[in-house]
N, C-alpha and C positions, 0 to 999 in steps of 0.2 A: 476303811473299815477302823473303830472304834476299838479303845481299850475293853470295853466293855459291854459286847452287845448286846442288843437289849430285846430283840426279836429273834422271832424262829427262823427268817429268812437267812441267816446270817451262819444259820448252822449248816454242815453237813447234813444230806437228808437220804436215804436209799431210793434210788429209782423203784415205782412201783411195777409189777410184772406186767409187761407189756404184753397185748394182746396180737399183735402183729409188730411186724419188725419195726424200730424208729430210727428210719434214716437219716434224719437230722441228726440224733446222737451218734452215728455209725462215722459220720461226715464229722461231726467235732473231734471224736476218738481218732480217727486217720491223723486231722490235722494235728492234733495234739495229743500226742501218746503217752505222755506222761504228766503229772500235775503241774499247772502252769506256776510264774512267780520263781521258780528256780531253787535251788537249796538254799535258804535262807539261813542254815544254820552253817555255810559252808564259807565264809569268807567275812561275814559282818561284823564279828565279835558278839560281846554279851547283848541278848537280847532284852531290846527298850520296851517290848510289850509281847503279849503271848499272839501268836499265831495258830495255837492249838484249835480253835475253832474253824479256821480257814483252811484246813488241810485236808485235800481230796486225797483218796486212795482209790486209784482204779488199777492195781495191780492184780488184784484178784478178789473172788468173791462178789457181793452185788456192787454195780455202778453205781458211784455216789455223785451227786449232783448238787447245783444249787438252786434254790425258789429265785425266780426273776420276779420281780413286782412290776403293779401295772405303773405304768409311767404317768405323769400328773400332765394333765388337759397343756401344759405351755410347751408341750416337748410333741411336736410333730411335723414329722420331716416329708417331703414331697416325692411319691413314688417316681421311678424313671421312668420316662414316655418321651414322645415326640419324635419329629425328624432330625434335629438337632443332635442329640441324645445318640439315635441310632445310627447316625453318620460318625459321628465320634468313636461308639463302639466299633462298627467296623473297620476304621483305619486302626484302630487298637488292636483289636486280633487279627487281621490282615499282616501288619507287622510284626507280630506275636510280641508284645510287649506287654508288660505288668503295669496295673498304677493301685496306688495304696489305695485309692477309693475303693476296689473290688476287693483286696485282699483285708483289709481293714473295717470292712464294711460300715464304711461311713454314712452316717444319716443325711449328707447332703448332695450324695452323689446325683438324684436326679435334678437337683436345681442347679448345679454346678456342669454337669455335662449337655444340659440343654442350655446351655450358654456358652458351650463350646469350651469349657474349661476341664482339664483334669490334673488329677497329679503323677506324674511318669515316676512309677518305680524302678532304678536300673539294680543291677548285680542279684537278678533272681528272685525269686518269691518265696526263699525259705532263710529263717536269720539264727543266726549260730545264739543268740539270747534268749530267753523264758521270760520273759514281763510279764506280772501277771494281770495287766491289764489290757495288754493288746493280742488281738486275733490274725496278727500275720503268722504265718506256719512257722514252727521252731522245728530245727534238727541239722544234719547235715548238710550244706549247701550243695549245689553241683558245681563243675568247674567253669570259669569264668568265660562269659559269652564274648568274646573281644572286639564284635561285630556290632554289638550293641550299640555305643556310643552313635555310630553311623545310623543305623535303624531308626532311633530317637531322633537324630538330627532330621532324617528324611520325613519322619511322618509330621514334625513340626515345622517343617517347609510347606508343608501342605493345608495348614491349619491358619486362618486369621486370626492370629493372637497379636495382642500388643505385650503378654507377659505370659512366662510359664512355670510352673512350679515341679520341681524334680525332686525325687528322696530318693531312698534304698534301705534295703536292710542291714543291719550289722551285720559285715564280714569279718570275724575276729580269725577266720580260719587263713586268712591273705596276710602275707609278712607287713604290706602295707594297709589293710583294713580295705583295699579296694581304692585307694587315694588315684593311683594313675587313672582308674578307668573313670572316676569322677571327674578329674582334669581335663580328659579330653572329651567325655559328654559335654560339657560346660563350653571347651573350645570349638568344637564341631557346629552346636547350638549357635553360636554366636556367628560363626561362620555362614550357616547357612539362611539364619535368620536375622538379619543385622538389626531390622526396625523390632524386636523383640529382647524384652528384659527378662534376664533368669534368675530365678529365685532357688537354691536349694536348702533341704533339709537333711542335715547330715546326722551322723553319730557321733559318737566323741573320738573313736581312733585311737581309745586307749590313752588317751592323753598326749598320744607322742607326735611333737610340734612338727617334727619335718613331716608328718603326712597330713596335718592341718595346713601346714604351709603350703604343701604340694595344691590344695583344693583352694587355697585363696589365691595363688598366684593366677588362676586361672581367671579371677577378677568378675565372679559372680555380682549382676547387681544386688540382690540379696542374699545373705548367709544366715541360716539358721540350725538352732541346734536346741531341741526341748528341754527343761528341766522337767516338766509334766508333774513332780507334786514335791510336797515340803519337805523337809529335812529328814524330819522324824519317820516319814512313811518310806523313805528310797528303800530301806531294808526288803519291805514288803514287796511294794510296787514296780522296783528296777534293782534285782538283786545283784546283777551285774554290772552297775555302773556306780558311780561315786556324786555324791550332791557336789562336794567343791571342784572336783575335777570338771565336772560340767560347767560350773560355773569361770573356770579357768579356761575351756575351750571357749565361752563366750567372749571371756576377754582377750583370748588371742585372736578372736575375729575381727573383735574392734581395732586391734593396735594395727593391725593390717587395713586400716584404712575403708573397711567395708560397713556396709550397713549392715546393722544384727537383729536378728530376730529371736524370740524365744516361743513357749508357749507350756501353759498350765493345766491341768486337771483338778476340777473341785467334786467335791461328793466320793470320794474316794478313802475318806477317815481322818481330814487334817479338819483343824480349825479354821475359823475366819481370820484370827489373829496371826496364824501361821502361813497364811496367804498373804496377809502385809508384810510379813516378815521376808517371803523369798522373793517379792516383789521391790524390795528396800535390797536384799543380795545381790538380785541381779544389778539393779543399777551401781550397788556400788562394786560389783567385780569388773563390768563390761560397758555400762552407759549405754546399753543396748536400746534401740531405736522403737521395736514393735514389740507386742506381747499380744498374745491369744489367749484366753480364759475361756473353757469350754467345761461343761457338765461331763462325769465321767459316766458310759453308760458300757454297762457288763454286758458282752458282745456274747457267750454262751454260759451255761451252766457250771462251766469249768473254770469260768476267771474269779479273781477277787470279786466280790460283793459289794453292790452299790450302799454306802453309809447313809447316804443323805441327798434329799433334791433340793437344788440349789434355788431358791429364787429368782424372777426375773430381777425384782430389786435389788436383790444382792450383787448380782450380776454388774448391774448399775454403778451401785456401790465400788466394787473391785475397779471398775473403769475409772471412775473419778480418782481413786488413790493411785491406781497407777501415772494416769495424766499429772498428777499433782507430784510424785516420784520423778518425774522429766522424761517419760517413752512419748513419744510424740505420736505414734498412733498406738490405739489399744482396742480389739475385737473383743468383747466381753460379752457371754450369752449362752442359752443352756446347749444351743446346737451349734456352739462356735468349736471348728477347728484349726489346726496348725493353717491349712491352707485355705480355709474357708474366706471367700473375698479376697483371695490376695493380688487380684489385677484391681482390685480398686484401693486396696492397701498400701501398693505401689504408685497410683497414680495420685494419692496424696500425700505422699512424699516426694514426688517430683513436683507438684504445685507449690506444696508448702503450705497446705490445708491442715491448719490446726495447731501448727508449730509454730507459723511466722516464719517459717526457712526452708526454702529446696533444695532436694539431696539430687547433686548431678549423678545420674546414671550411666555418664559418658565416663568409661575407665581407661 
């Protein structure tokens, strides 16, 4: 989102009268019953720039939506299909697990699931935060499922994987932010799958060191927390998060002796120089090992609009800058997501490829 929107696609528009019920819109409003992006005037101080052209009001009257423009030719994802995809889906459904692949409408789900790789999402499917870019359901979560760590481990023990990624919704409703369930899940997977390395993508636990250390003590092989966007864009993109707090979380991960990873979206309103600034800030705060950079894709017409399509050449430039800054591995491309080809990243780190230094995953 830019300071001065220049196209009509970034302004709210009223939906035309429908001739028949729009079930797709109904599903969107069921998942996101209030405007996304949170109350950006509620705790972030004076506005840095105006969000008035990006506010949707679906509380009454005509439904407001955003126009989603046509994607460029370089953004093409593979449709889910094949025996491996169906087998993994059956296992996940059978054990009543959630995946961020499904909940966040990841464009790489077909490719990853066909390789037998999926990102398990624990602590339910309802997030207590309302980030303006995320398609995971926002609301009041249900009670904690204390059997979930066992079920996750049981599923993973049946899949022939060398590496797994586990993430979660934010659970600000819990005293520990879900840290105890996180730790138990990691420990149970290590016990059930001794040959599998575990990568976790966590929230910020409100910056509480005790809860962060609960997860770190379980010793995942890779621990990740996403910065998501640049400093200037945080009030719009992550209204319940803080830029400096996320940097501090990454610093605590690294200080615990863990391989540390983070991710950034582009095309949501930032400038190229700000991307280079967040790369430098991450390295200064944590000396993180892995960085992912991908194109923001507006999941529904109720989400923040796409500001620009970042070209493949610019993604190559971002990757060069990240590696020059000291990251050991950088995945940078239009369809890159936090866990995209995570198993390949882990293999690169373990072999020392690119950095000349192997990382021992035996904690």
